[in-house]
VOPAGU-2260 file (C-alpha; in pm, 1 decimal, decimal comma):
REM VOPAGU-2260
SITE   aa  ch    i         X         Y         Z
SITE  UNK   A    0    3440,0    -274,6    -205,6
SITE  UNK   A    1    3245,1     -47,5      37,4
SITE  UNK   A    2    3392,6     333,4     -34,3
SITE  UNK   A    3    3470,2     528,2     258,5
SITE  UNK   A    4    3460,5     816,8     139,4
SITE  UNK   A    5    3313,7     978,7    -198,5
SITE  UNK   A    6    3656,1     990,1    -349,4
SITE  UNK   A    7    3577,2    1064,0    -700,7
SITE  UNK   A    8    3585,5    1429,1    -555,9
SITE  UNK   A    9    3919,1    1359,6    -596,8
SITE  UNK   A   10    3912,6    1205,0    -936,0
SITE  UNK   A   11    4007,2     871,7    -735,4
SITE  UNK   A   12    3684,3     665,8    -861,4
SITE  UNK   A   13    3462,9     482,3    -610,6
SITE  UNK   A   14    3177,5     224,0    -549,0
SITE  UNK   A   15    2952,9     232,5    -367,8
SITE  UNK   A   16    2734,2     -99,9    -286,5
SITE  UNK   A   17    2343,2       1,9    -221,2
SITE  UNK   A   18    2156,4    -215,5      32,1
SITE  UNK   A   19    2457,4    -122,5     299,1
SITE  UNK   A   20    2339,2     217,8     271,4
SITE  UNK   A   21    1905,9     149,3     382,5
SITE  UNK   A   22    1943,5     237,0     735,5
SITE  UNK   A   23    2194,5     465,8     766,7
SITE  UNK   A   24    2185,4     833,8     923,2
SITE  UNK   A   25    2197,4    1123,7     703,4
SITE  UNK   A   26    2404,1    1456,6     823,0
SITE  UNK   A   27    2368,2    1831,9     758,3
SITE  UNK   A   28    2728,8    2000,7     726,9
SITE  UNK   A   29    2681,0    2141,0    1091,3
SITE  UNK   A   30    2660,1    1754,2    1159,8
SITE  UNK   A   31    2278,1    1760,2    1301,1
SITE  UNK   A   32    2122,7    1422,0    1179,3
SITE  UNK   A   33    1826,0    1518,4     956,7
SITE  UNK   A   34    1763,7    1112,8     882,9
SITE  UNK   A   35    1785,5     816,6     775,8
SITE  UNK   A   36    1877,8     605,2     411,2
SITE  UNK   A   37    1600,8     441,1     335,9
SITE  UNK   A   38    1627,6     440,6     -67,2
SITE  UNK   A   39    1836,2     437,5    -387,9
SITE  UNK   A   40    1625,4     608,5    -663,7
SITE  UNK   A   41    1703,8     545,5   -1025,4
SITE  UNK   A   42    1610,3     545,2   -1374,6
SITE  UNK   A   43    1640,4     268,3   -1613,9
SITE  UNK   A   44    1784,8     326,6   -1924,1
SITE  UNK   A   45    1740,2     181,8   -2238,6
SITE  UNK   A   46    1942,3     -79,4   -2414,4
SITE  UNK   A   47    2235,5    -227,0   -2146,6
SITE  UNK   A   48    2320,3     174,8   -2069,9
SITE  UNK   A   49    2349,3     111,0   -1688,9
SITE  UNK   A   50    2077,7     366,3   -1502,1
SITE  UNK   A   51    2152,1     666,5   -1365,6
SITE  UNK   A   52    2115,3     732,3   -1013,0
SITE  UNK   A   53    1872,7    1015,9    -936,1
SITE  UNK   A   54    1880,9    1057,8    -570,6
SITE  UNK   A   55    1746,0     878,3    -181,0
SITE  UNK   A   56    1508,1     856,8     -44,0
SITE  UNK   A   57    1574,5     971,1     335,8
SITE  UNK   A   58    1298,8     931,4     604,5
SITE  UNK   A   59    1342,5    1253,1     822,8
SITE  UNK   A   60    1053,6    1262,1    1121,1
SITE  UNK   A   61     756,9    1116,2    1168,5
SITE  UNK   A   62     842,3     842,8     938,2
SITE  UNK   A   63     727,5    1113,8     672,2
SITE  UNK   A   64    1036,9    1003,3     382,4
SITE  UNK   A   65    1204,3    1284,1     142,0
SITE  UNK   A   66    1357,8    1332,2    -207,6
SITE  UNK   A   67    1759,8    1425,8    -173,3
SITE  UNK   A   68    1941,8    1473,4    -494,9
SITE  UNK   A   69    2253,8    1260,8    -521,9
SITE  UNK   A   70    2411,9    1574,5    -649,4
SITE  UNK   A   71    2320,7    1717,6    -259,5
SITE  UNK   A   72    2501,0    1430,6    -172,7
SITE  UNK   A   73    2837,9    1525,4     -43,2
SITE  UNK   A   74    3015,5    1212,6     159,6
SITE  UNK   A   75    2949,1     871,0     193,9
SITE  UNK   A   76    3099,0     683,2     497,8
SITE  UNK   A   77    3011,0     348,5     611,8
SITE  UNK   A   78    2837,6     466,9     883,6
SITE  UNK   A   79    2713,3     856,6     740,5
SITE  UNK   A   80    2568,3    1005,5     441,9
SITE  UNK   A   81    2681,0    1389,7     468,4
SITE  UNK   A   82    2448,2    1675,0     238,5
SITE  UNK   A   83    2521,3    2005,9     143,1
SITE  UNK   A   84    2159,2    2092,3     442,9
SITE  UNK   A   85    1899,4    2229,0     113,9
SITE  UNK   A   86    1655,2    1996,3     180,4
SITE  UNK   A   87    1262,0    2015,3      54,5
SITE  UNK   A   88    1011,4    1860,7     227,8
SITE  UNK   A   89     779,1    1773,2     -10,0
SITE  UNK   A   90     680,2    1425,1      31,6
SITE  UNK   A   91     878,0    1227,0    -199,5
SITE  UNK   A   92     670,2    1045,5    -427,3
SITE  UNK   A   93     813,6     786,4    -717,2
SITE  UNK   A   94     738,3     886,6   -1065,9
SITE  UNK   A   95     654,9     582,5   -1319,6
SITE  UNK   A   96    1001,6     573,5   -1472,2
SITE  UNK   A   97    1179,2     540,9   -1117,7
SITE  UNK   A   98    1320,6     248,3    -964,1
SITE  UNK   A   99    1351,8     210,9    -627,9
SITE  UNK   A  100    1670,3      -5,4    -536,1
SITE  UNK   A  101    1599,9    -216,5    -240,2
SITE  UNK   A  102    1282,3    -184,7    -230,7
SITE  UNK   A  103    1293,3    -350,8    -598,6
SITE  UNK   A  104    1594,3    -476,7    -740,4
SITE  UNK   A  105    1712,0    -642,8    -466,5
SITE  UNK   A  106    1601,0   -1022,4    -539,5
SITE  UNK   A  107    1467,9   -1025,1    -867,2
SITE  UNK   A  108    1592,2   -1300,0   -1115,8
SITE  UNK   A  109    1751,0   -1180,3   -1393,0
SITE  UNK   A  110    1986,9   -1349,4   -1642,2
SITE  UNK   A  111    2372,2   -1372,0   -1717,3
SITE  UNK   A  112    2361,1   -1218,8   -2121,8
SITE  UNK   A  113    2656,9   -1479,4   -2181,3
SITE  UNK   A  114    2473,3   -1785,5   -2117,7
SITE  UNK   A  115    2102,6   -1727,1   -2043,7
SITE  UNK   A  116    2068,8   -1862,9   -1639,3
SITE  UNK   A  117    1841,8   -1712,3   -1427,8
SITE  UNK   A  118    2048,3   -1530,5   -1094,1
SITE  UNK   A  119    1918,7   -1353,4    -797,5
SITE  UNK   A  120    2000,2    -998,7    -702,5
SITE  UNK   A  121    2177,4    -956,7    -341,3
SITE  UNK   A  122    2247,5    -580,4    -434,2
SITE  UNK   A  123    2421,1    -389,2    -676,8
SITE  UNK   A  124    2658,9    -130,5    -658,2
SITE  UNK   A  125    2692,0     281,0    -786,8
SITE  UNK   A  126    2989,0     451,7    -906,6
SITE  UNK   A  127    3059,2     812,1    -996,0
SITE  UNK   A  128    3205,2     952,0   -1350,8
SITE  UNK   A  129    3415,9    1261,2   -1369,0
SITE  UNK   A  130    3030,2    1466,1   -1399,3
SITE  UNK   A  131    2941,8    1388,6   -1078,1
SITE  UNK   A  132    2657,7    1205,9   -1251,9
SITE  UNK   A  133    2657,3     769,1   -1062,6
SITE  UNK   A  134    2573,9     477,8   -1266,6
SITE  UNK   A  135    2464,4     116,7   -1101,8
SITE  UNK   A  136    2712,5     -41,9   -1326,6
SITE  UNK   A  137    2786,4    -310,5   -1083,0
SITE  UNK   A  138    2534,3    -680,0    -957,7
SITE  UNK   A  139    2560,3    -884,9    -673,2
SITE  UNK   A  140    2428,8   -1187,7    -830,0
SITE  UNK   A  141    2424,2   -1556,8    -676,9
SITE  UNK   A  142    2268,5   -1858,5    -860,6
SITE  UNK   A  143    1933,4   -1986,3    -765,5
SITE  UNK   A  144    1968,1   -2303,1    -631,7
SITE  UNK   A  145    1803,1   -2583,2    -767,6
SITE  UNK   A  146    1789,3   -2482,2   -1151,1
SITE  UNK   A  147    2003,8   -2754,6   -1393,1
SITE  UNK   A  148    2362,7   -2632,5   -1499,6
SITE  UNK   A  149    2247,2   -2589,8   -1811,4
SITE  UNK   A  150    1876,7   -2392,1   -1835,0
SITE  UNK   A  151    1864,2   -2230,0   -2154,9
SITE  UNK   A  152    2105,5   -2376,1   -2307,8
SITE  UNK   A  153    2420,4   -2328,2   -2343,0
SITE  UNK   A  154    2765,6   -2382,4   -2099,7
SITE  UNK   A  155    2920,1   -2082,3   -2036,2
SITE  UNK   A  156    3288,8   -2038,9   -1983,8
SITE  UNK   A  157    3494,0   -1870,6   -1659,2
SITE  UNK   A  158    3335,4   -1743,6   -1409,2
SITE  UNK   A  159    3007,9   -1802,3   -1526,9
SITE  UNK   A  160    3068,0   -2139,2   -1547,8
SITE  UNK   A  161    3161,2   -2143,1   -1200,3
SITE  UNK   A  162    2865,8   -1973,5   -1062,4
SITE  UNK   A  163    2668,3   -2230,1   -1249,1
SITE  UNK   A  164    2886,6   -2523,2   -1032,1
SITE  UNK   A  165    2946,6   -2393,1    -671,5
SITE  UNK   A  166    2655,4   -2157,4    -605,7
SITE  UNK   A  167    2877,8   -1847,8    -543,4
SITE  UNK   A  168    2816,0   -1484,1    -459,7
SITE  UNK   A  169    3036,9   -1329,6    -793,2
SITE  UNK   A  170    2996,3    -903,1    -912,1
SITE  UNK   A  171    2892,4    -865,1   -1281,7
SITE  UNK   A  172    2872,6    -529,4   -1515,9
SITE  UNK   A  173    2572,7    -413,6   -1516,4
SITE  UNK   A  174    2587,0    -497,2   -1902,3
SITE  UNK   A  175    2647,1    -912,6   -1856,6
SITE  UNK   A  176    2246,0    -929,8   -1685,1
SITE  UNK   A  177    1925,9    -877,8   -1805,2
SITE  UNK   A  178    1530,8    -855,1   -1702,5
SITE  UNK   A  179    1552,2    -583,0   -1472,5
SITE  UNK   A  180    1273,4    -356,8   -1639,2
SITE  UNK   A  181    1044,6    -706,4   -1679,8
SITE  UNK   A  182     784,5    -731,7   -1439,9
SITE  UNK   A  183     829,8   -1036,9   -1215,5
SITE  UNK   A  184     572,1   -1254,5    -966,0
SITE  UNK   A  185     655,8   -1382,6    -729,2
SITE  UNK   A  186     997,7   -1192,7    -617,1
SITE  UNK   A  187    1129,8   -1308,7    -304,7
SITE  UNK   A  188    1203,3    -994,7     -68,3
SITE  UNK   A  189    1537,8   -1149,6     163,9
SITE  UNK   A  190    1726,6    -853,2      67,7
SITE  UNK   A  191    1479,2    -584,6     140,9
SITE  UNK   A  192    1400,0    -770,1     477,6
SITE  UNK   A  193    1813,0    -793,3     520,8
SITE  UNK   A  194    1862,2    -392,5     470,9
SITE  UNK   A  195    1570,8    -248,9     695,9
SITE  UNK   A  196    1654,2    -602,6     974,8
SITE  UNK   A  197    1798,1    -312,7    1280,3
SITE  UNK   A  198    1459,7    -134,5    1226,2
SITE  UNK   A  199    1151,2    -160,4    1456,7
SITE  UNK   A  200     843,9    -285,7    1355,9
SITE  UNK   A  201     687,8     107,8    1354,3
SITE  UNK   A  202     969,2     199,2    1088,0
SITE  UNK   A  203     927,8    -125,6     905,2
SITE  UNK   A  204     583,2     -92,1     880,1
SITE  UNK   A  205     647,3     281,2     788,4
SITE  UNK   A  206     859,7     108,0     406,1
SITE  UNK   A  207     601,2    -181,4     423,7
SITE  UNK   A  208     317,9     100,4     345,9
SITE  UNK   A  209     520,5     265,8      78,0
SITE  UNK   A  210     530,3     -65,6    -127,7
SITE  UNK   A  211     291,6    -152,7    -426,6
SITE  UNK   A  212      55,1    -396,8    -322,6
SITE  UNK   A  213     254,2    -674,3    -541,4
SITE  UNK   A  214     582,0    -616,8    -272,0
SITE  UNK   A  215     439,2    -546,9      73,1
SITE  UNK   A  216     306,3    -953,1     -27,6
SITE  UNK   A  217     593,7   -1079,1    -110,7
SITE  UNK   A  218     739,3    -893,1     218,9
SITE  UNK   A  219     474,7   -1026,4     471,6
SITE  UNK   A  220     577,2   -1384,2     278,0
SITE  UNK   A  221     970,5   -1305,0     300,4
SITE  UNK   A  222     879,4   -1155,6     675,4
SITE  UNK   A  223     877,0   -1463,0     985,7
SITE  UNK   A  224     531,0   -1500,0    1183,4
SITE  UNK   A  225     712,3   -1275,6    1466,7
SITE  UNK   A  226     862,0   -1012,2    1282,9
SITE  UNK   A  227     523,7    -979,5    1030,5
SITE  UNK   A  228     245,1    -971,2    1391,4
SITE  UNK   A  229     463,9    -694,1    1513,2
SITE  UNK   A  230     446,0    -488,5    1114,2
SITE  UNK   A  231      65,3    -505,9    1105,8
SITE  UNK   A  232      32,0    -391,1    1412,5
SITE  UNK   A  233     131,1     -73,9    1306,5
SITE  UNK   A  234       0,8     -44,5     950,4
SITE  UNK   A  235    -329,3      77,8     856,2
SITE  UNK   A  236    -617,3    -110,4     827,4
SITE  UNK   A  237    -654,8    -137,5     498,7
SITE  UNK   A  238    -276,9    -250,7     442,0
SITE  UNK   A  239    -379,3    -530,7     720,2
SITE  UNK   A  240    -608,5    -692,7     595,2
SITE  UNK   A  241    -508,6    -705,6     218,8
SITE  UNK   A  242    -156,8    -808,5     316,4
SITE  UNK   A  243    -413,5   -1073,3     582,9
SITE  UNK   A  244    -623,3   -1167,8     268,0
SITE  UNK   A  245    -299,1   -1272,5      73,9
SITE  UNK   A  246    -155,7   -1435,8     297,5
SITE  UNK   A  247    -289,7   -1849,5     306,9
SITE  UNK   A  248    -560,8   -1922,3     580,6
SITE  UNK   A  249    -316,7   -2125,3     747,8
SITE  UNK   A  250      -8,5   -1882,9     785,4
SITE  UNK   A  251    -265,5   -1621,1     848,3
SITE  UNK   A  252    -452,4   -1803,7    1116,6
SITE  UNK   A  253     -35,3   -1825,6    1274,6
SITE  UNK   A  254       7,7   -1512,2    1208,6
SITE  UNK   A  255    -261,4   -1393,4    1400,2
SITE  UNK   A  256    -137,0   -1621,7    1729,8
SITE  UNK   A  257     208,1   -1379,3    1681,2
SITE  UNK   A  258     -10,7   -1115,9    1804,0
SITE  UNK   A  259    -141,0    -919,5    2089,6
SITE  UNK   A  260    -490,7   -1114,6    2130,3
SITE  UNK   A  261    -616,0    -707,9    2217,2
SITE  UNK   A  262    -438,8    -591,8    1799,1
SITE  UNK   A  263    -551,7    -966,8    1647,6
SITE  UNK   A  264    -928,2    -912,4    1797,1
SITE  UNK   A  265    -917,0    -530,4    1654,0
SITE  UNK   A  266    -821,8    -745,5    1315,0
SITE  UNK   A  267   -1035,2    -975,4    1278,7
SITE  UNK   A  268   -1338,7    -756,8    1335,7
SITE  UNK   A  269   -1267,5    -528,0    1004,8
SITE  UNK   A  270   -1305,1    -964,6     828,2
SITE  UNK   A  271   -1621,4   -1074,5     789,6
SITE  UNK   A  272   -1831,4   -1299,2    1034,5
SITE  UNK   A  273   -1720,4   -1602,4     780,3
SITE  UNK   A  274   -1326,9   -1567,9     763,4
SITE  UNK   A  275   -1321,0   -1452,3    1146,8
SITE  UNK   A  276   -1506,1   -1750,2    1267,2
SITE  UNK   A  277   -1255,5   -1976,1     980,6
SITE  UNK   A  278    -945,6   -1784,7    1063,1
SITE  UNK   A  279   -1008,0   -1879,9    1482,0
SITE  UNK   A  280   -1085,9   -2222,7    1457,6
SITE  UNK   A  281    -689,4   -2251,3    1223,2
SITE  UNK   A  282    -477,9   -2125,3    1558,8
SITE  UNK   A  283    -450,7   -2306,3    1911,3
SITE  UNK   A  284    -699,6   -2298,0    2058,5
SITE  UNK   A  285    -544,2   -2171,0    2364,6
SITE  UNK   A  286    -465,5   -1919,1    2149,3
SITE  UNK   A  287    -779,3   -1840,5    2031,6
SITE  UNK   A  288    -969,2   -1834,9    2263,4
SITE  UNK   A  289    -851,4   -1524,9    2502,5
SITE  UNK   A  290    -963,8   -1368,1    2165,3
SITE  UNK   A  291   -1321,5   -1453,1    2138,8
SITE  UNK   A  292   -1355,2   -1276,3    2471,6
SITE  UNK   A  293   -1232,1    -975,9    2333,7
SITE  UNK   A  294   -1451,1    -960,3    2083,8
SITE  UNK   A  295   -1764,3    -959,0    2301,0
SITE  UNK   A  296   -1666,0    -626,6    2396,2
SITE  UNK   A  297   -1772,1    -395,2    2238,1
SITE  UNK   A  298   -1464,8    -144,9    2114,7
SITE  UNK   A  299   -1495,3     145,1    2269,2
SITE  UNK   A  300   -1496,6      -5,8    2637,3
SITE  UNK   A  301   -1270,1    -129,4    2812,4
SITE  UNK   A  302   -1318,5    -463,3    2793,5
SITE  UNK   A  303   -1269,4    -409,1    2380,4
SITE  UNK   A  304    -994,6    -222,6    2462,4
SITE  UNK   A  305    -775,5    -459,7    2757,1
SITE  UNK   A  306    -455,6    -688,7    2667,2
SITE  UNK   A  307    -531,3   -1032,8    2791,9
SITE  UNK   A  308    -171,9   -1074,4    2860,9
SITE  UNK   A  309     -84,9    -845,8    3121,7
SITE  UNK   A  310     216,3    -962,1    3426,7
SITE  UNK   A  311      64,6   -1179,7    3667,7
SITE  UNK   A  312     198,2   -1288,3    4010,5
SITE  UNK   A  313      46,8   -1495,8    4234,8
SITE  UNK   A  314     134,4   -1377,9    4631,6
SITE  UNK   A  315     336,4   -1570,5    4746,0
SITE  UNK   A  316     598,5   -1479,7    4420,0
SITE  UNK   A  317     897,5   -1237,0    4576,9
SITE  UNK   A  318    1030,7    -893,6    4458,6
SITE  UNK   A  319    1307,5   -1076,3    4187,0
SITE  UNK   A  320    1072,4   -1264,1    4062,3
SITE  UNK   A  321     803,1    -998,0    3958,8
SITE  UNK   A  322    1135,2    -811,6    3858,1
SITE  UNK   A  323    1244,6   -1105,0    3618,7
SITE  UNK   A  324     896,6   -1048,5    3460,7
SITE  UNK   A  325     910,7    -709,2    3332,3
SITE  UNK   A  326    1298,2    -783,7    3210,6
SITE  UNK   A  327    1089,5    -918,0    2950,9
SITE  UNK   A  328    1218,1    -744,4    2582,6
SITE  UNK   A  329     889,6    -795,9    2423,0
SITE  UNK   A  330     675,8    -688,1    2678,9
SITE  UNK   A  331     527,9    -321,1    2604,2
SITE  UNK   A  332     717,9     -82,4    2827,9
SITE  UNK   A  333     335,6      37,1    2936,9
SITE  UNK   A  334     232,2    -343,8    3114,8
SITE  UNK   A  335     630,9    -421,0    3177,7
SITE  UNK   A  336     476,2     -52,1    3426,3
SITE  UNK   A  337     306,1    -265,6    3706,5
SITE  UNK   A  338     190,0    -627,5    3802,7
SITE  UNK   A  339    -127,1    -737,5    3933,1
SITE  UNK   A  340    -116,1   -1038,9    4221,6
SITE  UNK   A  341    -449,8   -1213,6    4199,5
SITE  UNK   A  342    -471,2   -1596,3    4293,0
SITE  UNK   A  343    -462,8   -1865,1    4066,0
SITE  UNK   A  344    -402,4   -1988,7    3843,2
SITE  UNK   A  345    -218,8   -1668,9    3694,5
SITE  UNK   A  346    -391,2   -1706,8    3306,8
SITE  UNK   A  347    -630,0   -1476,6    3242,4
SITE  UNK   A  348    -964,3   -1490,7    3355,2
SITE  UNK   A  349    -738,5   -1555,0    3656,1
SITE  UNK   A  350    -863,7   -1626,1    4032,4
SITE  UNK   A  351    -990,4   -1315,8    4285,1
SITE  UNK   A  352    -812,9   -1031,8    4241,0
SITE  UNK   A  353    -569,3    -862,1    4479,1
SITE  UNK   A  354    -395,1    -555,1    4391,4
SITE  UNK   A  355    -155,5    -424,8    4191,7
SITE  UNK   A  356     263,2    -336,8    4261,5
SITE  UNK   A  357     407,5      23,6    4061,2
SITE  UNK   A  358     768,6    -132,3    3893,3
SITE  UNK   A  359     871,4     178,5    4081,7
SITE  UNK   A  360     786,4      44,2    4425,7
SITE  UNK   A  361     955,6    -304,9    4274,5
SITE  UNK   A  362    1215,7    -137,0    4256,2
SITE  UNK   A  363    1264,6       6,3    4566,9
SITE  UNK   A  364    1191,3    -320,8    4777,6
SITE  UNK   A  365    1435,2    -659,2    4839,3
SITE  UNK   A  366    1462,3    -831,0    4651,8
SITE  UNK   A  367    1285,6   -1128,7    4939,8
SITE  UNK   A  368     991,8    -909,0    4996,6
SITE  UNK   A  369     680,7   -1105,6    4877,5
SITE  UNK   A  370     469,5    -881,0    4606,2
SITE  UNK   A  371     147,9    -970,7    4845,2
SITE  UNK   A  372     292,9    -722,4    5121,6
SITE  UNK   A  373     363,1    -436,7    4923,2
SITE  UNK   A  374      17,4    -446,3    4672,0
SITE  UNK   A  375    -203,5    -122,8    4627,8
SITE  UNK   A  376    -509,7    -236,8    4683,5
SITE  UNK   A  377    -675,3     119,2    4703,8
SITE  UNK   A  378    -671,8     209,8    4393,0
SITE  UNK   A  379   -1010,3      55,6    4250,1
SITE  UNK   A  380    -954,6    -118,1    3906,9
SITE  UNK   A  381   -1158,4    -101,7    3551,7
SITE  UNK   A  382   -1491,8    -284,8    3427,6
SITE  UNK   A  383   -1476,8    -461,4    3118,8
SITE  UNK   A  384   -1823,7    -244,6    3019,2
SITE  UNK   A  385   -1720,2      87,6    3090,4
SITE  UNK   A  386   -1651,6     344,9    2806,5
SITE  UNK   A  387   -1384,2     442,0    2634,1
SITE  UNK   A  388   -1430,1     851,3    2748,9
SITE  UNK   A  389   -1419,9     668,4    3153,0
SITE  UNK   A  390   -1111,5     462,3    3091,1
SITE  UNK   A  391    -931,6     794,7    2965,2
SITE  UNK   A  392   -1043,7     996,8    3249,0
SITE  UNK   A  393    -933,6     682,1    3478,6
SITE  UNK   A  394    -560,5     663,2    3346,3
SITE  UNK   A  395    -522,2    1019,9    3425,5
SITE  UNK   A  396    -668,1    1035,7    3712,6
SITE  UNK   A  397    -418,6     806,6    3857,4
SITE  UNK   A  398    -160,6     946,5    3668,6
SITE  UNK   A  399     -96,0     552,7    3546,4
SITE  UNK   A  400      35,3     423,0    3201,9
SITE  UNK   A  401    -195,6      78,5    3295,3
SITE  UNK   A  402    -528,5      -7,8    3436,1
SITE  UNK   A  403    -661,5    -354,1    3600,0
SITE  UNK   A  404   -1007,2    -474,8    3390,7
SITE  UNK   A  405   -1180,6    -698,1    3668,9
SITE  UNK   A  406   -1499,6    -842,8    3607,0
SITE  UNK   A  407   -1808,6    -843,0    3895,0
SITE  UNK   A  408   -1693,7   -1171,7    4036,5
SITE  UNK   A  409   -1329,9    -997,6    4121,3
SITE  UNK   A  410   -1150,4   -1148,1    3806,6
SITE  UNK   A  411    -811,1   -1034,9    3647,9
SITE  UNK   A  412    -989,6   -1014,1    3263,4
SITE  UNK   A  413    -644,4    -868,6    3113,2
SITE  UNK   A  414    -527,2    -484,6    3118,7
SITE  UNK   A  415    -564,4    -151,1    2997,2
SITE  UNK   A  416    -219,1      25,5    2820,8
SITE  UNK   A  417    -253,7     389,2    2726,2
SITE  UNK   A  418    -134,2     303,3    2382,8
SITE  UNK   A  419    -459,6     171,1    2286,7
SITE  UNK   A  420    -656,3     432,0    2464,3
SITE  UNK   A  421    -424,5     669,5    2197,7
SITE  UNK   A  422    -543,0     481,4    1937,3
SITE  UNK   A  423    -885,4     528,6    1982,4
SITE  UNK   A  424    -855,2     865,7    2083,0
SITE  UNK   A  425    -714,8     953,1    1765,9
SITE  UNK   A  426    -904,3     936,7    1392,4
SITE  UNK   A  427    -999,0     621,8    1239,9
SITE  UNK   A  428    -756,2     641,8     975,4
SITE  UNK   A  429    -392,4     811,7    1215,4
SITE  UNK   A  430    -156,6     539,3    1106,9
SITE  UNK   A  431    -192,5     630,0     745,1
SITE  UNK   A  432    -203,1     985,6     860,8
SITE  UNK   A  433     101,4    1004,5    1010,5
SITE  UNK   A  434     270,1     772,9     677,4
SITE  UNK   A  435      92,6     983,2     437,9
SITE  UNK   A  436      84,9    1365,4     589,6
SITE  UNK   A  437     355,4    1629,9     476,4
SITE  UNK   A  438     332,7    2004,8     460,0
SITE  UNK   A  439     304,9    2190,3     136,2
SITE  UNK   A  440     630,7    2336,5       8,1
SITE  UNK   A  441     759,1    2442,5    -347,8
SITE  UNK   A  442     889,1    2242,9    -613,9
SITE  UNK   A  443    1215,4    2223,2    -639,3
SITE  UNK   A  444    1362,4    2335,4    -961,8
SITE  UNK   A  445    1742,5    2064,6    -920,2
SITE  UNK   A  446    1501,4    1803,2    -861,3
SITE  UNK   A  447    1259,2    1949,1   -1141,5
SITE  UNK   A  448    1587,1    1878,3   -1323,3
SITE  UNK   A  449    1735,8    1595,9   -1204,8
SITE  UNK   A  450    1330,0    1363,9   -1227,3
SITE  UNK   A  451    1163,4    1593,9   -1438,5
SITE  UNK   A  452    1280,6    1606,9   -1827,7
SITE  UNK   A  453    1387,6    1179,0   -1761,9
SITE  UNK   A  454    1145,7    1089,5   -2061,3
SITE  UNK   A  455    1235,3    1110,2   -2384,8
SITE  UNK   A  456    1073,7    1095,4   -2747,8
SITE  UNK   A  457    1116,7     657,6   -2747,3
SITE  UNK   A  458     888,7     669,4   -2427,0
SITE  UNK   A  459    1213,2     577,6   -2246,8
SITE  UNK   A  460    1378,4     780,5   -1947,9
SITE  UNK   A  461    1591,5    1067,7   -2145,0
SITE  UNK   A  462    1944,9    1122,7   -2092,3
SITE  UNK   A  463    2033,1    1438,3   -1889,3
SITE  UNK   A  464    2123,5    1799,3   -2066,0
SITE  UNK   A  465    2484,7    1826,8   -2150,7
């Protein structure tokens, strides 16, 4: 049902299911990509009239969302959208009478007008009119499992009855549903998450940051522990604390276990002593132990900056074995830049630290070569009490992206990576500033005409001018 092109220009009816637009590349007329679709903005109308589509939220450089009026879209393909090239780079700010389809409509519970049965919204579709406006006039719904077939007291007929019986997904007219304007507590987020499934954690964090506190909590509840941990690591501190506080204590402990120990320690360090100790107690002992050690160091020291999970190999490991470890796709690229050769045990704090092998050296050696024969033992390691400035100078002086942290007894404690150094050198609110900063720009008359004059005398969205 996804339309291959904007055939409304030729008078042929078209239909586009909006969830499928998430993440699609947006191009100008010259073929240069300017960003990707994050959401679609609509204005709900009184009664059963289909909502008007106002435009797209497009994420451009630096993860900044901007508004592109639907009237400027010229082509919609399955993998690309083209607009006329006129772009107002002011940061998109959702207005009171506007609704974001992917962020707010998907996963809602609405009711079928014919039977009053509750159903879950899977997707919504928009179609163009002869006047080149776009309206949301179709809704893909699925029965909520476990609900009684006669909930609401009326037994429907035809397709609605089959929906109750089999729990199938079906497409109905917008007028055949009601309940989109009501505030729903406990709304699901599976559809929103699926729409952005291919996003990198940092990009998904930008989406989550823009949501209301209510939707942030619902998305956090729906994400699995690993994905939520990755997103939390990319969010501003205030968002991290807010989301963690919304989770049940046991779930919060599970998410902290899935985070990198240094990121978990940074987050726990912002909580009260009582809350921090409770969560650490709920964590598995093997996961809590390195976090507790990191919390003993000052935030701006090598010990406070380091991660306790670097790549460690014994001296009798081969080059092939070392390369196999750094090929792990879940490994931070900076951590994968080098391996540390230590005597057993290999978990930090390790046995005696022998030296570092850089990954470029591994690539140059035969696979059967032992790492003990190619260690760089002339590079002095960092000490856990060294200051942030000293660590930054060390990495810059030796052209490194990571450095070993070793205690006075020669045991490897962890590794400081360049991304953590930059994180602490930048202002404390740099993540939030990066997500919210936008250059000043003059108002766009076309955008204001489309979005501005939309409140009628009854308080509802006004109709567009004839």
